[in-house]
Every structure is written in structure tokens, then in C-alpha cells.
Backbone as CSV, one residue per row, in Angstrom:
resi,resn,N_x,N_y,N_z,CA_x,CA_y,CA_z,C_x,C_y,C_z
1,MET,8.232,182.241,78.365,8.797,182.081,77.130,8.466,180.663,76.736
2,ALA,8.034,180.310,75.702,7.622,178.890,75.076,9.105,178.295,74.940
3,GLY,9.176,176.852,75.109,10.176,176.098,74.718,10.249,175.953,73.106
4,ALA,11.596,175.214,72.670,11.756,174.965,71.477,10.474,174.407,70.735
5,LYS,10.309,174.591,69.549,9.013,174.182,68.763,9.473,172.742,68.234
6,ARG,8.579,171.773,68.579,8.765,170.396,68.087,8.183,170.042,66.796
7,GLU,8.850,169.412,65.854,8.217,169.160,64.591,8.619,167.757,64.256
8,THR,7.766,167.080,63.641,8.163,165.500,62.959,8.144,165.802,61.600
9,VAL,9.280,165.283,60.836,9.395,165.314,59.455,9.504,163.664,59.059
10,ARG,8.505,163.460,58.244,8.523,162.038,57.736,9.241,161.901,56.548
11,VAL,10.377,160.958,56.536,11.368,160.825,55.499,10.856,159.560,54.742
12,MET,10.029,159.850,53.542,9.595,158.898,52.819,10.813,158.109,52.053
13,LEU,10.744,156.833,51.994,11.875,156.108,51.156,11.144,155.044,50.471
14,THR,11.284,155.153,49.105,10.661,154.133,48.329,11.612,153.899,47.161
15,PRO,11.450,152.470,46.656,12.480,151.985,45.569,11.973,152.801,44.286
16,ASP,13.095,153.255,43.549,12.695,153.848,42.375,14.126,153.805,41.513
17,SER,13.973,153.254,40.399,15.321,153.017,39.631,15.750,154.198,38.789
18,GLY,14.805,155.428,39.076,15.311,156.506,38.461,16.279,157.408,39.313
19,TRP,16.431,156.956,40.493,17.397,157.627,41.491,18.813,156.949,41.457
20,PRO,19.848,157.742,41.482,21.059,156.985,41.373,21.299,155.878,42.159
21,ASP,20.961,155.772,43.480,21.015,154.650,44.477,19.936,153.947,44.444
22,GLY,18.669,154.030,43.624,17.616,153.237,43.607,16.641,153.460,44.547
23,ILE,16.819,154.626,45.591,15.762,154.804,46.598,15.281,156.472,46.242
24,LYS,13.994,156.453,46.148,13.467,158.054,46.134,13.319,158.366,47.536
25,LYS,13.699,159.611,47.738,13.491,160.303,49.171,12.727,161.556,49.034
26,LYS,11.781,161.657,49.932,10.959,163.012,49.967,10.499,163.139,51.312
27,PHE,10.268,164.422,51.754,9.736,164.863,53.069,8.263,164.930,52.950
28,GLN,7.550,164.618,54.011,6.237,164.934,54.315,6.116,165.528,55.644
29,SER,5.829,166.901,55.736,5.852,167.802,57.102,5.211,169.091,56.930
30,ASN,5.057,169.687,58.179,4.514,171.088,58.079,5.464,171.944,57.835
31,LEU,6.740,171.667,57.665,7.834,172.456,57.303,8.328,172.681,55.719
32,GLY,7.433,172.111,55.000,7.692,172.060,53.494,7.935,170.673,53.107
33,GLY,8.424,170.669,51.939,8.918,169.611,51.227,8.808,169.610,49.493
34,PRO,9.078,168.760,48.846,9.550,167.452,49.247,11.003,167.449,49.513
35,ASP,11.863,168.346,49.253,13.120,168.219,49.497,13.941,169.591,50.071
36,GLU,13.051,170.454,50.653,13.392,171.519,51.247,12.503,171.868,52.499
37,LEU,13.261,172.244,53.634,12.651,172.569,54.841,12.615,174.112,55.105
38,THR,11.518,174.726,55.628,11.573,176.072,56.008,11.155,176.109,57.641
39,PHE,12.080,176.900,58.267,11.876,176.984,59.753,11.412,178.378,60.049
40,ARG,10.157,178.560,60.508,9.645,179.844,61.024,9.500,179.544,62.698
41,ASN,10.072,180.209,63.449,10.109,180.103,64.955,8.705,180.250,65.728
42,ASP,7.759,181.266,65.092,6.672,181.412,65.744,6.859,181.694,67.301
43,HIS,7.753,182.566,67.515,8.152,182.993,69.113,8.830,181.896,69.835
44,HIS,9.103,180.681,69.306,9.742,179.745,70.100,11.267,179.778,69.977
45,PRO,12.163,179.634,70.861,13.607,179.505,70.813,14.177,178.224,70.107
46,GLY,13.863,178.309,68.661,14.513,177.340,67.893,13.396,175.998,67.810
47,PHE,14.030,175.059,67.282,13.393,173.744,66.889,13.983,172.532,67.397
48,ILE,13.215,171.630,67.742,13.469,170.077,67.901,12.919,169.499,66.614
49,VAL,13.724,168.886,65.811,13.168,168.167,64.640,13.251,166.701,64.678
50,ASP,12.524,165.909,64.682,12.554,164.398,64.549,12.332,163.938,63.063
51,PHE,13.279,163.369,62.481,13.358,162.932,61.208,12.996,161.479,61.460
52,VAL,11.691,161.054,60.968,11.363,159.780,61.205,11.200,159.070,59.791
53,ILE,11.868,157.849,59.667,11.896,157.200,58.390,10.603,156.402,58.338
54,HIS,9.879,156.538,57.070,8.713,155.731,56.749,9.107,155.044,55.672
55,ASP,8.894,153.513,55.446,9.588,152.700,54.679,8.449,151.712,54.298
56,PRO,7.387,152.150,53.579,6.184,151.233,53.405,6.577,149.990,52.559
57,GLN,7.571,150.127,51.636,7.831,148.970,50.868,9.316,148.218,51.430
58,ASN,9.411,148.388,52.685,10.463,147.788,53.349,11.819,147.591,52.646
59,THR,12.330,148.973,52.277,13.697,148.885,51.628,14.920,148.421,52.698
60,GLY,14.454,148.632,53.873,15.510,148.274,55.020,16.507,149.196,55.514
61,TYR,16.246,150.382,54.866,17.134,151.509,55.244,16.881,152.118,56.634
62,LEU,17.885,152.493,57.302,17.808,153.052,58.642,18.729,154.069,58.854
63,PHE,18.847,154.937,59.911,19.873,155.883,60.098,21.071,155.149,60.803
64,PRO,22.298,155.760,60.523,23.418,155.159,61.106,23.225,155.216,62.906
65,ALA,23.830,154.281,63.562,23.635,154.476,65.064,24.517,155.827,65.411
66,ASP,25.510,156.114,64.874,26.354,157.420,65.145,25.558,158.589,64.675
67,LYS,25.061,159.669,65.664,24.513,160.793,65.242,25.295,161.448,64.350
68,ASP,26.561,161.467,64.531,27.498,162.336,63.575,27.600,161.826,62.222
69,GLU,27.275,160.562,62.030,27.374,159.885,60.721,25.870,159.979,60.073
70,ALA,24.919,160.047,60.823,23.547,160.171,60.470,23.146,161.499,59.730
71,MET,23.921,162.678,59.817,23.621,163.723,59.270,24.886,164.535,59.182
72,TRP,25.251,165.064,57.904,26.214,166.189,58.066,25.472,167.697,57.402
73,CYS,26.091,168.552,57.999,25.415,169.924,57.627,26.537,171.054,57.485
74,LYS,26.149,172.030,56.833,26.881,173.198,56.604,26.080,174.377,56.461
75,ARG,26.398,175.511,56.741,25.820,176.868,56.255,26.072,177.213,54.947
76,LEU,25.309,177.645,54.287,25.308,178.047,52.931,25.741,179.563,52.705
77,GLU,26.581,179.879,51.812,26.992,181.280,51.579,26.373,181.706,50.292
78,GLY,25.750,182.964,50.435,25.189,183.594,49.274,24.131,182.726,48.688
79,THR,24.049,182.552,47.403,23.042,181.865,46.778,23.452,180.364,46.387
80,SER,24.620,180.022,47.077,25.133,178.620,46.842,24.396,177.667,47.367
81,ASN,24.075,176.314,46.536,23.307,175.166,46.900,24.246,173.973,47.035
82,ASP,25.509,174.307,47.290,26.415,173.207,47.360,25.916,171.951,48.326
83,CYS,26.053,170.793,47.832,25.909,169.642,48.650,26.925,169.196,49.687
84,VAL,26.445,168.761,50.823,27.377,168.231,51.886,27.918,166.969,51.435
85,THR,29.178,166.728,51.005,29.562,165.365,50.443,30.523,164.715,51.548
86,SER,30.817,165.242,52.616,31.967,164.673,53.524,31.444,165.011,54.854
87,ARG,31.946,164.513,55.870,31.650,164.753,57.266,31.806,166.159,57.754
88,GLN,30.728,166.888,57.790,30.881,168.397,58.431,29.822,168.555,59.378
89,HIS,29.845,169.329,60.447,28.817,169.648,61.296,28.927,171.090,61.318
90,TRP,27.722,171.733,61.721,27.406,173.050,61.918,26.469,173.354,63.231
91,ASN,26.909,174.009,64.167,26.007,174.104,65.189,24.645,174.632,65.115
92,GLY,24.335,175.134,63.970,23.165,175.885,63.663,22.009,174.988,63.342
93,PHE,22.439,173.682,63.120,21.604,172.460,62.793,22.375,171.216,63.107
94,GLU,22.015,170.642,64.305,22.964,169.739,64.953,22.194,168.496,65.231
95,ALA,22.803,167.484,64.742,22.037,165.880,65.321,22.344,165.948,66.727
96,ALA,21.232,165.291,67.360,21.331,165.275,68.863,21.265,163.895,69.180
97,ALA,20.632,162.989,68.422,20.333,161.513,68.917,19.811,160.750,67.779
98,VAL,20.094,159.470,67.704,19.345,158.293,66.896,18.563,157.558,67.862
99,SER,17.367,157.283,67.508,16.652,156.197,68.487,17.167,154.914,68.351
100,PRO,16.892,154.087,69.479,17.302,152.786,69.557,16.979,151.841,68.437
101,ASP,15.831,152.069,67.726,15.346,151.448,66.654,15.977,152.039,65.115
102,PHE,16.797,153.038,65.215,17.424,153.632,64.298,16.574,154.358,63.199
103,ARG,15.370,154.344,63.484,14.412,154.993,62.539,14.107,156.541,62.633
104,THR,14.522,156.983,63.825,14.356,158.564,64.038,15.753,159.206,64.391
105,LEU,15.934,160.392,63.690,17.090,161.214,64.025,16.618,162.499,64.528
106,THR,16.984,162.744,65.669,16.637,164.105,66.495,17.740,165.123,66.342
107,VAL,17.280,166.369,65.743,18.075,167.442,65.254,17.692,168.800,66.171
108,SER,18.384,169.690,66.420,18.094,170.550,67.247,18.747,172.099,66.233
109,THR,18.146,173.067,66.233,18.394,174.214,65.607,18.010,175.456,66.384
110,PRO,18.859,176.303,66.834,18.432,177.542,67.513,17.746,178.498,66.517
111,ASN,18.014,178.399,65.431,17.291,179.212,64.280,17.523,180.702,64.754
112,GLU,18.625,181.133,65.124,18.959,182.339,65.561,19.046,183.414,64.483
113,ASN,19.375,183.009,63.426,19.615,183.991,62.261,19.124,183.491,61.102
114,VAL,18.598,184.354,60.169,18.070,184.185,58.869,19.231,183.737,58.010
115,GLU,19.118,182.464,57.764,20.324,181.745,56.948,19.915,180.461,56.329
116,ARG,20.545,180.172,55.134,20.192,178.830,54.611,21.399,177.812,54.880
117,PHE,21.014,176.532,54.754,21.951,175.670,55.054,21.606,174.255,54.361
118,ALA,22.765,173.638,53.961,22.544,172.255,53.332,22.861,171.214,54.402
119,PHE,22.104,170.048,54.211,22.404,169.047,55.160,22.278,167.809,54.491
120,THR,22.920,166.833,54.747,22.799,165.446,54.108,22.389,164.439,55.060
121,LEU,21.150,163.819,54.940,20.710,162.711,55.705,21.275,161.401,55.130
122,ARG,21.711,160.567,55.890,22.395,159.285,55.577,21.730,157.955,56.063
123,PHE,21.564,157.166,55.276,20.771,156.042,55.418,21.824,154.535,55.115
124,THR,21.430,153.649,55.934,22.307,152.461,55.891,21.253,151.238,56.206
125,LYS,21.772,150.005,55.665,21.045,148.884,56.159,21.746,148.113,57.368
126,ASN,22.943,148.576,57.638,23.692,148.130,58.889,23.973,149.352,59.809
127,PRO,23.200,149.714,60.664,23.513,150.959,61.590,24.778,151.047,62.301
128,HIS,25.333,149.957,62.473,26.741,149.975,63.199,27.870,149.923,62.347
129,SER,27.893,149.503,61.149,29.115,149.490,60.360,28.719,149.523,58.710
130,GLY,27.732,149.783,58.334,27.177,149.681,56.946,27.589,150.864,56.034
131,ASP,27.800,150.539,54.624,27.939,151.665,53.741,26.552,152.336,53.726
132,CYS,26.683,153.840,53.530,25.347,154.613,53.365,25.051,155.041,52.043
133,ILE,23.815,155.390,52.036,23.498,156.174,50.735,22.951,157.534,51.338
134,ASP,23.343,158.703,50.676,23.032,160.083,50.909,22.057,160.752,50.289
135,TRP,21.292,161.670,50.944,20.348,162.493,50.445,20.774,163.966,50.874
136,ASP,20.713,164.859,50.206,21.214,166.255,50.498,20.033,167.354,50.304
137,PRO,19.019,167.369,51.105,18.107,168.578,50.992,18.649,169.739,51.621
138,ILE,17.705,170.882,51.417,18.152,172.373,51.906,17.247,172.659,53.047
139,GLY,17.857,173.461,53.893,17.093,174.093,54.918,17.057,175.490,54.927
140,ASN,16.032,176.327,55.237,15.857,177.784,55.350,15.497,177.989,56.713
141,GLY,16.418,178.703,57.481,16.064,179.311,58.817,15.620,180.776,58.577
142,MET,14.365,181.040,58.860,13.651,182.128,58.205,13.410,183.093,59.215
143,ASN,13.528,182.888,60.567,12.783,183.836,61.536,14.119,184.667,62.354
144,GLY,15.170,183.917,62.477,16.164,184.608,63.114,15.798,184.695,64.572
145,PRO,16.199,185.715,65.223,15.968,185.848,66.638,14.370,185.577,66.999
146,ARG,14.191,185.347,68.151,12.651,184.948,68.641,11.811,186.184,68.915
147,SER,12.481,187.313,69.074,11.775,188.568,69.413,10.915,189.056,68.236
């Protein structure tokens, strides 16, 4: 049996006055994008996902040091696309660690059921105590069980 499928998702941050917080955010990855990720197990027991901040214009944003503050998540019911606007966690898509340089957030998902979820990635200029800006993309767990 293969181990969890490992994927890297680049989180592109660029200054943009058209966004409420002044920072445009989008994904670059094999899992889709620019603001929705789709997980297909391909016979693996879930995923390990590394969200890596790519900041070519040096906005200075990083992930908070506390993994539970770096990402909030909830399972979506029905066709809801509700955003996660407060600290919530769901074991179907769970923050595992923030790297020592605060540029990588590692997340695990068993992807055991076909279900959609909302998650909020949080960025700050002070990883230990700073205010955060939030981004709320959508995730799709498409494969369910590995068999």
C-alpha cells in the first residue's frame, strides 16, 4: 500500500489594491486553482499538502507560528460555500505544522469521504503575535475511500 500522496501548493501573494486587504492570493498546483483545490487519492491513503508562500514582490506576509491559527477549516453541508470566519478545525483537513521560516504550512487529509470543505489560510507580518489577513478558498475531497 502506498503512503499518503504528497503535494505542494504555491500560495501566490501579490500587492493588488482591488482586494479588500490589498493582497491578491491564488494557488498554483497540480490540485487546481486559482482558489479551489480538488483531491483525488489515486490509490493513496490521503494527502500531505505543503502550502508554500511565494511572495515575489516581498509583501512580507508569512503564516502564523501556531498551526491552529495558520488555518481554519470546516466541512460544508449541501451546496453551501460558507466561509470560515472564526477559529474552527475539522479532522478531515488538518494543519500539522508550520515551518521554522513560517513560509510553509503542512496539512494532512485522509480524504476518506467524498465531501467539500471550506478552509481559511491566514497570513501575518508577525508570526508570533501579529494581526492576520484571511483567504478562504474551497477544497473538494473527490475520491473517498482508497479502494
